[in-house]
C-alpha positions as CSV (number, residue, x, y, z in Angstrom):
1,M,0.0,0.0,0.0
2,A,2.8,2.4,0.9
3,E,4.4,1.9,-2.5
4,K,1.1,2.7,-4.3
5,I,0.8,5.9,-2.3
6,K,4.4,6.9,-3.2
7,K,4.3,5.9,-6.9
8,A,0.8,5.3,-8.3
9,K,-0.7,7.6,-10.9
10,I,-3.8,9.6,-9.8
11,I,-6.8,8.3,-11.8
12,F,-9.9,10.4,-12.0
13,P,-13.4,8.9,-12.8
14,D,-14.0,8.3,-16.5
15,P,-17.0,10.5,-17.5
16,D,-18.2,7.9,-19.9
17,W,-18.5,5.3,-17.2
18,H,-19.4,7.6,-14.3
19,K,-22.0,10.0,-15.7
20,Y,-22.9,11.4,-12.3
21,I,-19.4,12.3,-11.2
22,I,-18.5,15.6,-12.9
23,M,-15.0,16.9,-12.3
24,S,-13.9,20.1,-13.9
25,A,-10.3,20.6,-15.1
26,E,-9.9,23.1,-12.2
27,M,-11.0,20.4,-9.7
28,K,-8.7,17.8,-11.1
29,D,-5.8,20.3,-11.0
30,F,-6.7,21.2,-7.4
31,I,-6.7,17.6,-6.3
32,S,-3.6,16.7,-8.2
33,R,-1.7,19.6,-6.8
34,L,-2.8,18.8,-3.2
35,L,-1.6,15.3,-3.7
36,D,1.8,16.3,-5.1
37,R,4.3,14.0,-3.6
38,N,6.9,16.7,-3.5
39,H,6.2,18.7,-0.4
40,E,8.1,21.7,-1.8
41,T,5.8,22.1,-4.8
42,R,2.6,20.8,-3.3
43,L,-0.3,23.3,-3.3
44,G,-0.3,25.0,0.1
45,A,3.4,24.5,0.7
46,N,3.7,28.3,0.7
47,G,0.7,28.9,3.0
48,S,-3.1,28.7,2.9
49,E,-3.4,31.8,0.7
50,E,-1.8,29.7,-2.1
51,V,-4.7,27.2,-1.8
52,K,-7.3,30.0,-1.6
53,Q,-5.9,31.5,-4.8
54,H,-6.4,28.3,-6.9
55,P,-8.8,28.8,-9.8
56,W,-11.2,26.1,-8.4
57,F,-12.1,28.6,-5.7
58,N,-12.8,31.5,-8.1
59,Q,-16.5,31.6,-7.2
60,F,-16.0,30.9,-3.5
61,D,-16.3,33.8,-1.0
62,F,-14.0,33.0,1.9
63,K,-15.2,36.1,3.7
64,L,-18.6,34.4,4.2
65,V,-16.9,31.5,5.9
66,E,-14.7,33.8,8.1
67,D,-17.9,35.7,9.1
68,W,-19.8,32.5,9.8
69,W,-22.4,33.3,7.0
70,F,-21.6,30.2,5.0
71,I,-24.0,27.3,5.7
72,A,-22.6,23.8,5.0
73,P,-24.6,21.9,2.4
74,Y,-24.8,18.9,4.7
75,I,-24.4,18.7,8.5
76,P,-24.3,15.2,9.8
77,P,-26.4,14.4,12.8
78,P,-24.5,14.2,16.1
79,K,-23.6,10.7,17.4
80,F,-24.0,10.0,21.0
81,T,-22.0,7.2,22.6
């Protein structure tokens, strides 16, 4: 398993086979750059602003999150043990 993590190619869902999984080029780039095996070139290696500036977040308003105005699309129910 460790060797696969170190060396395996990232494979994204094939749109012909997985019609309900839609991944834009920006999303694929974002994921690929987060999973970069080189920690020096990985997205975010230079701080969180680098991540926020990625094109995948172009339509995202971080100010809403910072001000607690952003509502999560799904909030899981609490688990009581």
